[in-house]
C-alpha positions in Angstrom: 21.3 -51.6 11.4 23.2 -49.2 9.4 20.5 -49.5 6.7 17.8 -48.7 9.0 19.6 -45.5 10.2 20.2 -44.5 6.6 16.5 -44.9 5.7 15.4 -42.9 8.8 18.0 -40.4 8.0 16.7 -40.0 4.4 13.2 -40.0 5.5 13.6 -37.3 8.0 15.5 -35.1 5.5 12.7 -35.6 2.9 10.0 -34.9 5.6 11.8 -31.7 6.4 11.9 -30.6 2.6 8.5 -31.3 2.2 7.3 -29.6 5.4 8.6 -26.3 4.2 5.4 -24.1 4.1 4.5 -22.2 0.9 3.8 -18.6 1.7 2.8 -15.6 -0.2 5.0 -12.5 -0.1 3.6 -8.9 -0.9 6.3 -6.4 -2.2 5.1 -2.9 -3.0 7.0 -0.7 -5.7 6.4 2.1 -3.0 4.5 2.3 0.2 4.0 6.0 0.1 2.5 8.1 -2.8 3.1 11.9 -2.8 0.2 13.8 -4.5 2.4 17.0 -4.2 0.4 20.1 -4.5 -2.8 19.7 -6.6 -5.8 21.7 -7.4 -9.1 21.4 -5.9 -11.3 19.0 -7.9 -8.3 17.3 -9.7 -8.0 13.7 -10.4 -7.5 12.1 -7.0 -6.9 8.5 -8.3 -3.6 7.0 -7.7 -2.3 3.3 -7.7 -0.1 1.2 -5.4 1.6 -1.5 -7.5 2.7 -4.7 -5.9 4.2 -8.1 -6.7 3.7 -11.5 -5.2 7.3 -12.6 -4.5 6.3 -15.8 -2.7 5.5 -19.2 -3.8 1.9 -19.3 -2.8 -1.3 -17.2 -4.1 -1.7 -14.1 -2.5 -5.2 -13.2 -1.3 -5.9 -9.6 -0.1 -8.9 -9.8 2.1 -9.4 -6.3 3.1 -8.3 -2.8 2.2 -9.4 0.0 4.6 -8.8 3.8 4.6 -8.2 5.9 7.8 -11.1 8.1 6.7 -14.1 8.3 4.4 -12.4 10.9 2.1 -10.0 8.1 0.7 -11.7 5.1 -1.1 -9.4 2.1 -1.8 -10.1 -0.7 -4.2 -8.5 -4.3 -3.7 -7.9 -6.7 -6.4 -10.7 -9.1 -6.9 -9.1 -12.6 -7.3 -5.8 -14.2 -5.9 -2.4 -12.9 -7.1 -0.4 -15.9 -8.2 3.4 -16.2 -7.4 5.3 -13.8 -9.7 2.4 -11.9 -10.8 1.6 -8.2 -10.1 -1.4 -6.4 -8.8 -2.7 -2.8 -8.0 -4.5 -1.3 -5.3 -6.3 1.8 -6.5 -6.9 4.8 -4.2 -9.2 7.7 -4.8 -8.8 10.7 -2.7 -11.6 13.4 -2.6 -9.8 16.5 -3.9 -12.7 18.7 -3.2 -11.3 19.1 0.4 -8.9 21.9 0.4 -6.3 20.8 3.0 -3.1 18.7 3.6 -3.5 15.0 2.9 -2.1 12.6 5.4 -4.0 9.3 5.2 -3.4 5.6 5.9 -4.5 2.6 3.8 -4.5 -0.6 5.6 -3.8 -3.7 3.6 -4.7 -7.1 5.2 -3.7 -10.3 3.3 -2.4 -13.9 3.8 1.3 -12.9 3.1 4.2 -13.4 5.4 3.5 -9.7 6.5 -0.4 -10.0 6.9 -0.8 -6.1 7.5 0.7 -3.4 5.5 0.2 0.3 6.0 0.3 2.3 2.9 0.4 6.2 3.1 -0.8 9.1 0.8 0.2 12.7 1.4 0.1 15.9 -0.4 -1.8 19.3 -0.3 -5.0 20.2 -2.0 -5.2 23.9 -2.8 -7.8 26.3 -4.3 -6.0 28.5 -6.7 -9.3 30.7 -7.1 -8.8 32.0 -3.6 -6.0 34.1 -2.4 -4.2 32.9 0.5 -3.1 35.0 3.5 0.5 33.7 3.0 0.5 35.0 -0.6 -0.4 38.6 0.4 2.4 40.9 1.4 1.0 43.8 3.4 3.2 46.6 4.9 3.2 46.6 8.5 2.5 49.6 10.6 6.0 50.4 11.1 6.9 50.4 7.4 4.0 52.8 6.4 
């Protein structure tokens, strides 16, 4: 009877060890990229770098931007455990305005949806801003 319990106990432990699921984990170097202040027409390409810190292949199924002015590119194949990958993001810098966009990454990782952010300001230095002009008020004249 003792042998039977011992065998069952060892069997249950080995079953529990084998039942541990392999899972991909995605860790980004940074989840926000700050463009800072950039000129109109400047290079709008930036890269989000990440690593698969899990024990299963990471498959990124979809990378979607919050608007058409930002075009993300996802990796083509699976990212193996311990390997790194990149998601390239291109913002259209012909638009003079503040940048506040979200890129949603969908994958098979333990965190299946990750929201990445880009921010900054695109300026046109060929045009003078109302903020840069200092005019005297009627009282100062």
